[in-house]
Structure formats: C-alpha cells, structure tokens
KOLRO-145686 format. One record per residue: x, y, z of N, C-alpha, C, CB in turn. Coordinates in steps of 0.1 Angstrom, whole numbers, plus 5000, padded with zeros to 4 digits. Each point is the difference from the previous one (the first is absolute). Glycine has a CB too. Layout:
BEGIN
XYZXYZXYZXYZ/...
END
This chain:
BEGIN
799523558622499350005013498549984997501850155011/497649764998498549994999499450095010500349764993/498450275004499350095008498649955004501250194990/498349845021498749965005499250125003500849785008/497950224990499150115005499950005015498749994978/501550125028499650015014498549985001501950175005/497749735002498649965000499050115001500749795009/498350214982498950105001500550144995499149885019/502050134974500550134995500649984986500650075023/499850044971500649994987501550015001498050104990/502549905022501550015002500649874997499750185018/501449824975500849884997501350015008499049974977/501349925031501250005008500849884995498850115020/502549914981500949894996499949885009501650174991/498649715003499949885008501050005012499349884979/501850195019501050015010499950145006501649844989/498350175024499950135007501350025008497449995002/503150134997501350035007499750045015501050084978/499549835030500050035015501150085004498949785004/500950305007501050115003500450005014499050134982/500749785026500150015015501550015005497849885001/503250094990501350005005500750144998500249764995/499150334997500650124997500050105012499349974976/501950085027500150085012500649935012498050134992/502149745007500749925010501149914994497850005014/501849904979501049914993500550064987498949815010/500350284984500350074987500050155002499149804987/501950275008499950145000499250064989502350005011/497650134988499250074990500549974986499650185016/501749824981500549974987499649864996501950165004/498249745005499749874996498549984998501949925013/497350154995498550004997499750064987499650025024/501050094972499850064987500549904989500350235009/500849704993500549914990499049884998502350065005/497149905006499049894999498750054992500949905022/498750224981498850054993500350024985499350115021/501949944976500450024986500049874993501450195006/499249705000500149874993498649944998502349975010/496950035001498749945000499150074989500249945025/499850194975499250074990500449974986499750185017/501649814981500549964986499649864996502050155004/497749775006499649864997498449994999502149925011/497350194990498550004998499249995013500449904979/500350115033499350005013499550145002501549825009/497250194992499350135001499350015014499750014975/500549905034499349995012501050005012498149874989/501950235020500950015011499150005013501750134987/498849795023499249995012500950045012498749814991/500850285018500750055011499150015012501650124985/498849955026499250025012500650115008499349765000/499950315008500550105009500949945010498050144996/501949735007500849945011501449974995498049895008/502350104979501349964995501050115002498849854983/502550105018500549874998499849905012501750104985/498549785012499949895010501449945003497749954991/502650025021499250025013499850155003500949785008/497950254997499750145003500750065011497849954991/502750175007500650085010499650154998502049845002/497850235009499550145000500950094990499149975024/502250014977500950094993499949984985501550015020/498049884975499949974986498649994995502149885002/496950145006498649984996499750104988499349925024/500150024966499650084988501150024990498550115015/502749844988501250024991499849944986501450015020/497949874980499849934988499150084991500249785011/498750284994499150094992500850124995498049925013/502950134995500750124996500949974988500050085024/500749804977500849964989499249984987501549885016/497350074985499149994988499750144995499049795008/500850305001499750144996501150074993498550015019/502749974985501150074993500349934986501050055023/498649824976500149944987498950064990500949795011/497950234994499050064992500450144996498349875012/502350214997500450134996501150004990499450085023/501549834978501249994991499649954986501449965020/497749944980499649944987498850064993501149795009/498050274999498750044994499149894996501250204993/499049685013499249894995498849965009502149924991/497550175018498949975009498849954992500850175016/498849904973498849964993500049874993499650244998/501649705002500249874993500249885010501050124981/498849915032500249905010498749995008502450055002/497149835001498949975009500649995014498649884982/501150215027500650015013499149955011501350204991/499149715017499349955011500750035013499049824986/500350225024500650025013499049955011501450204992/499049815021499249955011500050085012500449774991/498650235016499950075014500349895010498450184992/502549855018500349905010498950005011502450044996/497449845009498949985010500649995014498649894983/500650075027500449995014501049895002497850085007/503349964999501149905004501050075009499649874978/501150065030501050065008501150074992499549835017/500850114971501150064992499550124991501049775000/497850285002499550114992499850125009499049854983/501450145030499850115009500650134996499949835018/501250164974500750134996499350074988502149895008/496950044986499450064988498850095004500749804987/498450155022498950085004499649965014499250034977/500350065031499449975013498849924998500950205011/498249844980498749934997500449904989498550205007/501649674997500449904990498849934994502149975013/496750084989498849944994499950054986498949985022/500149964970499750064987498950105001500849784989/499450325020499050105001500250104988500049985025/499050104973500050104989501350095002497550004998/502850045014501150095003501349924996498850125018/501349754986501249934997500249984985499849885021/499150094972500149984985500450134993498249825002/501150295003500350134994501550045001497650075005/502949915008501450035002501049914993499350085022/500449794977500949914993500050034985499549825018/499350204976500050034986500850134997497749884998/502050225010500750134997501549995001498050115010/502549825000501549985001500649914989499750035025/499549874971500649914990500050084987499149805011/499950284986500050084987501250095000497549994999/502750085012501150095001501449934998498650155016/501649744991501349934999500249954986499849935023/499150034970500249944986499850104989499249795009/500650344995500050114991499049974989502450055005/496449914999498949974991498750065005501249794992/497850224999498750055004499049895003500450204986/500049685010499049895002500849865002498350134986/501049785020500449865001499049914993501250055023/499349874968499149924992499349895008501550044981/499249905029499449895008500450035014500049834981/499150195028500350035014499549885009499950254996/500949695012499749885007500150015015500849884980/498450055027500149995015501049895002497650085004/503549955003501249915000499749875008501450204999/497749815011499549885007498850045008502349905002/496950005003498850045007500250075013499049804989/500050285015500150065013499749905011499250224990/499949695007499549915010501049895003497750044993/502349905019500949885002499549884992500450085024/500549874967499749894992501349934995497850114993/502049794999501249934995500550054987499249805012/501450324989500650064988501549974998498350185001/502349874989501449974996500249864997500850195015/498249744980500149874995499849895011501650094983/498249955029499849905011498849914997501050165017/499149714985498949914996498850005009501849864989/498550125024498949995010499550135006500949775004/497850244998499450115007499949975015498750064979/501850045029500049985014498750075006502549995001/496649935004498850065006500350085012498749804991/500850325009500350095011498650055006502250084990/497649885022498750035007499950155003499949775010/501250294993500050155004500550084988500549945024/498850054965500350074988499250135000500549794987/500250335015499450125002499950084987500850015024/499649944965500050074987498550024996502249904994/497550215001498750034995499950014985499650135021/499549804973499949994986499850144994499049775001/501750274988499950134994500350004985500750095022/498949804972500349994985499450124992500149755003/498650285001499450114993500850135001497849895005/502650155007500750125003501450014992498950015022/501849874978501250004992499850024986500949845017/498150104977499750014986499650154997499449764998/499850305011499650134997501250105001497849955010/503150034999501250085000500949984988500049985025/500049904969500849984988499250064988501049795010/497750204990499250064989500250154999498349825003/501950255008500350145000501250034991498950035023/502149884978501250024992499849964986501449965020/497849944977499749974987499350114993499849765006/499250315001499350114994501050124997497949935012/503150094997501050114999501049974989499750055024/500449824972501049964990501349975006498850144984/501449865029501349965006500249855000499950215014/499049714985500149864999499149964988500449975026/500049934967499249954989499249885004501750094983/499049815022499449875004500549965014499749934976/499649985030500549955013500249855000498750195011/502149764999500349865002500249975014501049994977/499149885026500349955013501449935000497549975005/503050005007501249935001500049925013501250184987/499349705013500149915011498649985006502350085005/496749914986498649995005499549854999499650244992/499549735017499349875000498849994991500949975024/498649914973498849994992498850085007500849784991/499050215022498950075007500250154998499849825017/501450244985500250144999499850054985501649995019/498949934972499850034986498550014996502249894995/497050025009498650004997499350115007500149754997/500350295015499450115007500250134993500349885022/500950144973500350124992499250004987502350015010/497649874983499350004988498550025002501749844991/497750115020498650015003499750155004499949765006/501150314999499750145005500150104988500949935023/499650024966500250104989498650024993502449924996/497450204999498950044992500350124992498349905016/500750174978500350114991500850115007497949944988/502050085025500750115007501249945008497850135001/502549754997501249945006500849924990498849995023/502550024977500849934990500049855002501450214998/498849724991500149855001501449965000497849984988/502549925020501449955000500349934987499849975025/501450064969500449954987501049895002499550224990/501349795020501149905002500249975015501150094979/499649805022500549965014501449954999497649935007/503350145001501449975000500349915012500650224988/499649655009500349905010501249924997497549995005/503149945005501149914997499549884992501250085021/499749884969499649884992501349954994497750094995/502649795007501249934995499949855000501450205008/499649734988500049865000499849945014501450004980/499150085030500049955014498950075008502449944998/496950154996498850055007498950034990501550115018/497649794981498950014990498750015008501349874983/498750195029498850015008499050094993501449975020/499050124971499150084992498949924993501850174997/498649714999499149914993498849955008502049934986/498250075027499049945009498650075000501949935014/498150214985498850075000500050124990499649925023/501550154977500050134993500149974985501150115019/499449784976500149974986498650004994502149875003/496950065003498750004995499350145000499849765008/500550315003499450145000500650084988499849995025/501550004972500550074989499349964987502250015011/497549864987499449954988498550054999501549805001/497850195010498650035000499750155000499649785012/501350294995499750155002500950094992499349945023/501550004968500850084991501050095007498250004983/502649935026501050075007501349934996498550065020/502650024979501349944996501049995011499650094978/501249805022501049985010501350074995499049785007/501550315002501450054998500849915010499350244993/501449675001500849905008501350065006499049814986/501150195027501350055006500749885006499150235004/502249794998500949895005500049884992499750095023/500349924963499949884992501349915001498550134984/502649945021501249925003500249985015501050094979/498049945029500049985014501350055007498749804996/501550345002501150065006501449954994498750045021/501249914967501249944994500249865002501050225002/498249725007500249865004499949914987499150045024/499950004967499749924988501050044989497649995007/503450084996501150024990501049885002499750254999/500249695012500949895004501350045006499149884981/501150265021501350045005500349975014499850184983/499149795025500249975014500049855003498950215005/501149714984500049855002501349965007498649974980/501249925028501149935007500750105010500449854980/498850245025500550095011500850124995500049815014/500050214973500850124994499450135005500649864980/500250245023499650135003500850104992499349935023/500450104964500850084992500150145006499349874980/501950195017500250145005499050104995502549945001/497050145008499050114996498749954996501950134994/497849745007498749944996499050045012501049814986/497750195010499050055010500049925013498650074981/501549805018499949925012501350005008498349864989/502850185004501350015007500050135008501249874981/498250245013500050135007498950005010500950114979/498049835018498850015009499549865003499450234990/501349705019499649865002498649985006502449955003/497050155003498749995006498949984989500850135020/499649904967499049984989500049854996500350244992/499349685017500249854999498649934997502050015015/497150074979498649954998500149884991499150235003/501849764988500149904990501149905002499050164984/501549845028501349925003499849885009501250214996/497649745005499749895009500749874994497850115008/502349795000500549874995499249944989501049965023/497750044978499149954989500350084987498349925017/501950224985500250084988501349964993498850195011/502249794997501349964995499949874992501250125019/498149784987499849874993499350034986499849885023/499150204977499350024988500850084990497950015013/502950084991500950084991501049914994499750205014/500949704993500949914994499349924989501349995022/497549974981499349924990499750084987499049855019/500550274983499850094989501250034992498150105013/503049924994501350024994500449894991500750145020/499149744985500449884992499149994987500749885021/498050154981499150004989500450104989498149935015/502250194989500450104991501349964992499050185015/502049774993501249964994499849894990501250065020/498049844983499649894991499550054987499649865020/499750264980499350054988500750124994497949915009/503450114995500850104993499750145004500249844982/499250185030499750135005500750035013497749994989/502450145014500450035013498850005009501950144992/498349845021498950015009499250135000501349845015/499550274983499450134999499050004988502050115010/498549844978499250004988498749925002502150024986/498049865020498849925002499150065010501349804994/499250255017499150065010499250124995501749925017/499050174975499350124995499149974989501950145007/498549774984499149964989498749945005502149964985/498049965026498849945005499150115005501349805007/499150305000499250115005499450084988501350015022/499650024968499650084989498749954993502450064997/497549815001498949954992498849945008501849954984/498250085029498849955007498850094994501349935021/497550014978498950074993499550125008499449794990/500950215023499550115009501150115002498549845011/502750144983501150105001499850114990501549825009/498350314996500150114991501450054997497750075009/503149935002501450044998500849935012499450224988/501949755009500949945009501050105004499649774989/500450265024500950115006501449945003498050125009/503049914983501349955002500950125005499749834981/501350135027500950095006501449954998498350085017/502750014983501449964998500950115007499449874978/501750085026501050105005501150034990499549925023/500550014966501050034989499449974987501949955015/498750114974499549994987500049854994500750244996/500349685008500049864996498849935005502550005000/497150025012498849935006498850064992501149975023/498850164975498950064994499849954986500450205014/500749784978499949954987499449865000501950144993/498649775015499549875001498549995004502349925006/497350175003498750005005499050054989500850045023/499650074970499150054989499949904989500650245007/500549704989500049914989499149885001502350074996/497249905017499249895002498650024993501249955021/498550174975498650024994499949924988499950235009/501249734984499949934988500149855001501150204990/499049755023500149865002498649935002502350045010/497549864983498849925002500449865005498750134982/500749835029500449875006499249894993500550115022/500249784976499449884993499049935010502149984986/497149945008499049925008500849915010498350014981/502849945014500849915008500550075013500749874979/499850265019500550085011498850035010501950104986/497049945008498950045008499549875008499350184984/500749715010499749875007500949985012499049904979/502350125018501049985011499850105011501649924983/498150205014499750105010498949965009500850184985/498149775009498849965008500449885009498550084981/502349835014500449885008500750055012500149854980/500850245019500850065011499050075010502150024986/497050065008499150085008499149915008500050184983/499549715012499149915007500849935012498749964978/502550015019500849935011500550105010500649834984/499550305012500650105009499250134999502349904998/496450105005499150124997500350125009498349834993/501950285001500150135007500949995013497750064992/503649905006500949995011500450135007500849804989/498850315004500550135006498950114999502349944993/496550035013499050115000500350095012498349854990/
END
C-alpha cells in the first residue's frame, strides 16, 4: 500500500480510504467488521464515516455506521493504528431527525462531536469535516450555481472555525476538512484561518471519470494552498463498475434498491460509461480498475474513498492502488472526456 501525507501534517494516510456508508443498511455489523479486518490487513489505515450514515438516511438507523466502527475498535484494540475521519451533517430536509438546529453553530458542533465520539468509542477524531455547506450553493457535485436573490444565509466562517478550534485545543479533533465545498467556500475557510483558528487540510468532493468538476477550480486551490482531495464516489454509485450497463439492475445493487440515487445515470453518462468500458477492455482492464486507478494517481488526490458491499468488490477496489495507467490509456480517457465532459455532475 502507498501512503500520502495529510497536507500540512505528519500523518500518513493510505492511498485507498475505506468508505463506510453502507454499514447499518446494506451491510450488517459482522460484514462491516469483516471489511475493516480485510482493509486493515491490506494496509488501509484510513477510514471515513459520518454521523449521517448509513445512506439513505433514516431516523431509526442514524449513527449506526459509527457505532459499528466503535464496536470494531473495542474488539480489535486498533484505534491508535487507524486514521479516523467523520463529518457533521448540515442543513437539509433529510437531516431533521439529527438536530433541530441544523446550522454549524457551536452548540451543533459540540453535540455532534460528543455523540460521534461516544458511538465510535474513542476520545478523538483525526479529521473532522463539514459534510456540506450551510449556505445555498451548488454542492454534491452539481455543476451550475443558481443565483438566489433572496439568500438569507449569514456568513459565519469565523465562528465555525472558532467552534472547531475549541475541540482541537481539547484534543477531541486533530484536524479539520470540508466536504462538497465550492472553490469560493474553500478559499473563505482558508482565508479565515489563523493562529487561533484551524486550517482546512482536506476537501472531500465527488471525483470520477464522469464527474471531473473538481478540476475546474478546486484543483488549483489544492495545489496552491496545500489542501488534499479525498475523492468520493470514484465509481459513481457503482455506475463505473459497468454492472448497470445495457439496463442491467443486479439484485441488491445500490441503484436497484434505491433508484432515486440516479445522479450518475443520465443518458450522456451511459454513453460515456460505454466508451470508458470499451477503452478498459481494449487494454486488459476492468472498468472498475481503470476508473479507480485514474482517481488514485491524480496529483491532487490525497486518498481515494472506496466502498463495497461484499469482500470481492472490496478486494478489487483496494488492489487498484498498484495499477499504473499507461500514457495510451490516459490519452484515451482524455479523448472521451473532451467529447463527453462531466456528463454526471
């Protein structure tokens, strides 16, 4: 396994990060433990979760993913050998069951951190992230910004960082990151940081062969400001595994169970996926291998968050850390991207 420094720190995280959002819904506790066992044995030392998980969110299961991680820590005693990342949920209709105050107020952050620590049976979180912006904007990979004249959101970057800094001083959080953030929001948080406010180290945004919108603005910020991308949905909800091609809906697959998760299922996306599939096959790779290897080796990627619902998928995903794409394949990817750019933002 290869490792990268978490930007601005001495922490080394595996190139592959274990995503956990299916545990407690599509996967039970035993299966979650088996995934952590296998990933750790392969050198994966970076686990990412969130108070919102599992996905799709429901009140009766909220926090179950973190609880499963906590029971694994208790069983194995490996907490000090894992870099643990979690997230606080922001304002949205589907988070009403988590807190009445859905803003990133000091009270919300304090409550969220305390509950996550308890569920995960740990005293600290290595990387704590804001799951999405409070303000109305084009997050979750959406390309265009919708101008809203009646935007009542009040800027509070300073207050959010001060609330997080209180936890850094207590030792309950080591470092902070963003998620689903835009270039403007990222720079606002970076500019608001100083000696008494923590600096953003990472940004967790969607990035894949069919959604490279991160390159438009955030990639340069990562380069200039020493921030790392934690790429999520590198297989676009499994679309880039090729299993949904030609209208297939495999039993128990995510889009079969939850068809409203169709962010990556547009007609242009299907056309692009078919072309990427053909390129991978031509070069002796599976589409999964090519898609993940591409994300792994982008210069702005600190870690690639992979998820799986069974050990066979997990093995294939983790093994991609050792794949290097040839110049011919990379050229072919660019040709497809130019003709079919970002079909699924």
